[in-house]
N, C-alpha and C positions, 0 to 999 in steps of 0.2 A: 572560289576554290575550283581549280581545274588542273588537268595535266596528270602525267604518269611518271613515276620513277621506277626503274626496272633493275632488278638484280638477277643473279643466275637462276635458271629454272630447276625444278625437281619433277619427278614423274610418278605422281600418285593421283588418285581421283577421289573427290569428296562425294559421298552419297547422302549423308545425314548432317544436318546443321542444327545445333541447339541455339536458342535465342531467348533473350529476356529483356524486359523494359526495366531499366535501373533508375529511373527518375532523374533528378538533377545531380550532376557530378562535376567536380572541378576538372578543368581540361587536363592538367598535368596528371592527376590521378587516373583519368581514363586512358591517357597516352601510356602511362606506365603499365596499366592493365593490358592494353593491346600488345605491348612488346613482350610481356611475360607469356601471354596466351600464344602469340606467334611463335615463340621458341618451342612451346609444347607441341604446336601443330607441325612445325618443321621437323621435330624429332620423332614424330609419329606417336606422341603420348596423348594426343587430343584430336578429336574430329573438328569439323567446322563449327565456328561460333559467331553469332551475330549479337553485338552489343547495341542496344537502342536506348537513347537517353537524351537529355538536354544539358546545356552548360550555362553557368553564369556568364555575363558578358565577357567575351574573349575575342580578340583579333588574332588570327593565325597567319603567318607569313610562310608560304611554301618556297621551294628551292628557286623558283623563277621570280620571286618578288624583288621589286626595286624600291629604293628609298621614296620615289615619287608615288608609290601606291598608297602611302599614308598621307592624308591631306592635313593632318595635324601632327605636331611632335608627339613622340611616345608619352612623354610626361603629361601632356594635355589629355591624351586618351585615358591614361591611368587615373587622372584627376576626375574624369567622368565616371569612373568605377569599372573600367574594363582592363583586363590583362592583355598584354601583347606578347605572343609566343612565336618563336621561330621553330618551324617543324620540318620533318624530312620527307613530306609528301611532295608530289609534283604540284605545279601550279603556282599561283600568286597569292594575293591577300584575300581573306574573306572574314566574315563575322559569324560567331556562334553566340547564341544567347537564349534567354527564356522564350518559350513559345516556338522554338525551332526543334524539330525532330532530327537528331543526328544518328546515323547508323554506321557502325564500324564492323563490317564483315571480316572475319579472320579465317581465310579459306586457303587450302592448298589447291591452286588451280590445276596442277598436274596436267593430265591429258585433256582436261575440259576445254581449254582454249587459252589464247594469249591475253595480255592486258587490255588490248583494244576491244576484244570480244567481251571481256568482263565489264568494261566501262559501259558498253552498249547494253549489257544485261541490267546493270544498275539503272540506266536511263529507262529501259523498258519497264522495270518493276515500279519505278516512280510514276511513269505515265499511266500505267494500268491502275495504280493506287489512286491517283487523282481522278481517273475516270469513274472510280467507285463513288466519288463525291460529285460527279457531273462537272468536273473541271476538265476542259479540253486542253491538253498540253502536248508539246511535241519537241522535236530537235530543231536546231538551226545549223545548217551546213557550216563546217569549219569551227564550230564552237562546242565545248563540252557542257553538259548539264541539261536541264529540262526547262522549257520556256512556255509562257502563256502570253499570247498577244505581244510577242517581242520583248517581254520582261522575264527575267530569270526567277523561277520559283524554287528551283532545287539546284544546288551546286555539287560537283563531284571532284574529288581530288584523292588519288590513291598512291600507295607505294606497294611494289611487289619485290620482295627479297627472299631468296632461296625458294622461289615459287609460291610464297605465302603472302597474302594481301593484308595490309593494314590501312588505316584511315578509311575514307568511304564517301558518304553523301550527307547533305544537310538540306532538309525540306522545310521551307518557311510555312509553318502552320498558322501561328498567331504571333509571329515575330514582330517586335517594334522595328519597323523598317528605317526609322530615323538613324539607327546606328550605322547603316551602310553609307550615310552621307559623309562620313569621315574618312573613307577609303575609296580606292578605285577597285570595286569588286571584281576579282579574277582578272584584273588588268584590262577590263572592258569599260571604256569611257562613254560609249554612245548608246548604251542600253541600261534600262533600269532594273529594279528588282520588285517582286510582288510576293504575295502570300495567299494562302487559302482563305484567310479571314478577309482580305481585301477583295478577292474575287467573289466569294460566296456571301459576304456580309455577316458571316458567323464563322466559328472555328470549332471543329470536332476536338476531342481531347487527344493529347499526344499519345496516350496509351492505346486509344482506339486505333489511331492511324498506324501506330507501331505494329499492331497485330495484323492489319491489312498488308502492310508493306513486307512483313516477314514472309507471309504466304505467297505474295506476288513474286518476291525474289526467288523463293523455292521453285515456283513454276518456271521462271525464266531460266534457271540454272539446272533444272532437273534434280533438285535436292528434296529430301524429306525434311520438313521443318518441325522441330520439336521444341515447344515453348515450356517455360517453367520459371519459377521465382529465383532459382539459383542456376548457376552454370557448372 
C-alpha cells in the first residue's frame, strides 16, 4: 500500500483528534465508516478522527494496481479465505489481516500541510512507535512506508479529497506474512516484508500498539489526541 490520491483542498485546521481501537472489522464496513466520517469532517460537523483496528484477510487494490500484482487468480485468493477489494486510495496491492494494526486517520489537513507532508508524518509516527519497542526503523528514498533492514514493516496508502484524508497505514505486528506471497506488495518485487513479531521474537497486543501510535501521531501533527470506546 503506497501512493496518494489528491482532491481539491479546503482551508481549516485540526487541533483535536478523537481515536478508538475498534477490534476486528470487515474491510467494507470500515471503508463505509471512513466515508461517512469524512463527509462529516468535510462539512465541519466533526473534528479529526482516528480509527484503529484489524481486518479479516483482505487484499486491497489501489488505483495504480495492475493485474500482475496478483500472483494468483482472484478466485484462488478467495478460496484461501481472503476478500479482494478495489479501493480509491493511491498505490497498488497490499494485504490486511489478523495481527496487523490498521489506522485510518480522517483529518482535515487544511493549513497544516499538503499530502506529502502528511505521509511523512504518518511515517514518523510509525517509526517513533517502533522505537518504543526497540525496533529501529526508517525510510528508503523513493519508497513510501517504514522499513526495517530493507523489509517493509508498515505500508501507507492515502486519499485526500476536499482536503480530508481517508485510508492510512498498516503496521505488521503479528501478521501471518505468508499472505504477502500471493501478491507483489505495493508493486515492489525486490524487497520483502517483516513484522514486529519476526523482529522481536514476540508481539505486543494490537490495542497496546494502537495507544502508542495514536499519541505519536498527535505529536507528529501537533494535535491533542482524545481516546475513548466510542467516537
